[in-house]
C-alpha positions, 0 to 999 in steps of 0.5 A, spaced: 361 737 342 361 732 338 365 726 339 371 724 334 369 718 329 373 712 331 379 710 327 378 706 321 384 701 320 387 701 313 392 696 310 396 699 305 400 694 300 405 698 296 412 696 294 414 704 293 416 707 300 415 714 297 409 713 294 406 709 301 409 715 305 405 720 300 398 716 301 400 715 309 400 723 309 394 724 305 390 720 310 393 723 316 393 730 315 388 735 319 381 733 319 382 726 316 385 723 323 380 718 323 384 713 319 390 709 321 395 706 316 398 700 316 403 699 311 406 693 308 411 691 302 409 684 300 402 680 299 404 675 304 405 680 309 398 683 307 395 677 308 398 676 315 395 682 317 388 681 314 388 674 318 388 678 324 382 682 323 380 689 324 382 692 317 376 696 314 379 697 307 385 695 303 389 699 298 393 695 293 398 695 288 398 690 283 405 689 282 409 687 288 415 683 290 412 676 291 406 677 286 404 680 280 398 682 276 391 680 277 393 674 281 395 679 286 388 681 287 385 674 286 389 672 292 387 678 296 380 677 295 380 670 296 383 671 303 378 677 305 372 677 300 368 681 306 373 687 306 373 693 301 379 693 296 381 699 292 386 698 287 392 703 286 393 704 279 397 708 274 396 710 267 400 704 264 396 699 268 389 702 268 386 696 264 388 691 269 385 696 275 378 696 271 379 688 270 380 687 278 374 692 279 370 687 275 372 681 279 370 684 285 374 690 287 370 696 290 374 701 286 381 703 283 385 710 284 389 713 279 395 717 281 392 724 281 386 722 286 391 720 292 390 727 295 388 729 302 381 730 299 380 725 294 383 719 297 379 719 304 373 720 300 374 714 296 375 710 302 369 712 306 365 711 300 368 704 299 367 702 306 360 705 306 358 702 300 361 695 302 357 695 308 350 697 304 352 691 300 353 686 306 346 689 309 342 688 302 345 681 302 343 679 309 336 681 307 336 677 301 338 671 304 333 672 310 328 673 304 330 667 300 330 662 307 323 665 308 320 663 302 324 657 301 321 655 308 313 656 307 309 651 304 306 655 298 309 655 291 312 662 290 313 664 283 315 672 281 316 675 274 318 681 271 314 686 267 315 683 261 312 676 264 319 673 264 321 668 270 325 672 276 324 667 281 322 660 284 322 658 291 323 650 292 316 648 292 315 652 286 321 648 283 318 641 285 310 643 282 313 646 276 318 641 275 323 647 273 329 648 277 330 655 278 337 656 274 333 653 268 327 657 269 330 664 270 329 668 264 324 664 261 316 666 259 311 665 264 307 660 260 313 656 258 314 654 266 307 655 269 302 651 264 295 652 267 289 650 264 281 650 266 280 643 269 273 643 266 274 645 259 282 643 258 283 650 255 289 654 257 287 658 263 288 666 263 295 669 264 294 671 272 300 675 271 297 679 265 291 680 269 294 682 276 299 687 272 293 690 268 288 691 274 294 693 278 291 688 284 291 681 287 287 676 282 285 669 284 287 664 279 282 660 274 276 656 278 278 649 277 285 651 275 290 645 273 297 646 273 301 641 268 308 640 270 314 639 266 313 632 265 306 632 264 303 630 271 297 634 272 295 637 279 289 642 281 292 648 284 289 655 287 291 661 290 292 668 287 297 673 283 299 680 285 303 686 282 310 688 285 311 695 285 318 699 286 319 705 291 315 710 286 309 705 286 310 703 279 308 696 277 315 692 275 312 685 275 308 680 279 308 674 284 304 668 284 303 664 290 299 657 289 299 650 292 296 643 291 289 642 292 288 635 288 287 631 295 282 636 297 278 637 291 278 629 290 275 629 297 270 634 296 268 631 289 267 624 293 263 627 298 259 631 293 258 624 289 256 621 296 251 626 298 247 626 291 247 618 290 244 612 292 249 607 296 246 601 293 245 603 286 250 609 285 244 612 282 242 620 283 238 620 290 232 624 292 236 630 293 240 630 286 234 627 283 229 632 285 234 637 282 235 633 275 227 633 275 226 640 276 232 642 271 228 637 266 221 640 267 224 647 266 228 645 259 221 642 257 217 648 258 222 652 254 223 647 249 215 646 249 217 638 249 213 633 253 217 630 259 216 623 262 219 620 269 218 613 270 218 610 277 218 602 278 214 602 284 210 596 283 217 592 281 220 594 287 214 592 292 213 585 289 220 583 290 221 587 296 216 583 300 218 576 298 225 576 296 229 581 301 233 586 299 239 582 296 234 580 290 231 586 290 237 590 289 239 585 283 232 587 280 234 594 280 241 593 277 238 589 271 232 594 270 237 600 271 242 597 265 236 596 261 234 603 262 241 606 261 241 602 254 235 606 252 236 613 255 240 618 252 246 622 256 241 628 258 236 622 261 239 619 267 236 614 271 235 615 279 233 612 285 227 615 289 
């Protein structure tokens, strides 16, 4: 045999004793004994009852001896925003009841819906709906805390390409506060270019939605902040799906790689250039010569490679490394004034 449902304590705030008794009867007839009704006639008494906790829902009449109109709801809602409130309305003040719903009430009930079937059902629906809303709110807050705690920037758009969310890192990197960015086109907030060509990079949201898969950002991607400051970024964009599997937007996750990219370029430069002259060393010089030979063959042109070995040998044996380096620099300066950009000097 199933155990009986626990009683739900309902606070009824209504001035009319006959009307209050009618509601109490509707909630305590056979089959609906899961409700326990506490009746008070004034708002002040209702607020006192709410302070004791344990109230599952409130049935509120807006016209009371100590409060009148929409202010009655506002005061009650401010005191207990987590308790579902149903407005007891009449045909003459239905507009006022609807206004209360717009301000946070769960629903409103007209006199014809206070019977032993409609009233308990409305109360249960309101209590369950409020519980679901609270659970969703908690999950949303947990998700926001998580997104704001990670080190990467996170940016979301709807299917039209308008911003729906930025976490704190994304706000900092784009220069756009969330409140200002929401609803704006992605291209206005997330301005990215190709670092090599300086041309506008492809929209990652469009690619993710069109291909319905995770895509990487443009290689050598640069983000231009709202104040025109530039930072190198990398990472990916992915489509967002609803429960039916339909694409409803995209999420872009990115992070600043300016320091890593600068270090990589510096290491590459150091590995390929001579420490003394800053010219391409043997590794890069061999690569440049190979490219030049291939180009000369394709264009049927002659190719010249100059090696000042005798200059180096003459001064290295008699004057030491410092004078030799000076001679190198003088020689290099002379060469550079005569060579085109595609004919770089190097040190072998």
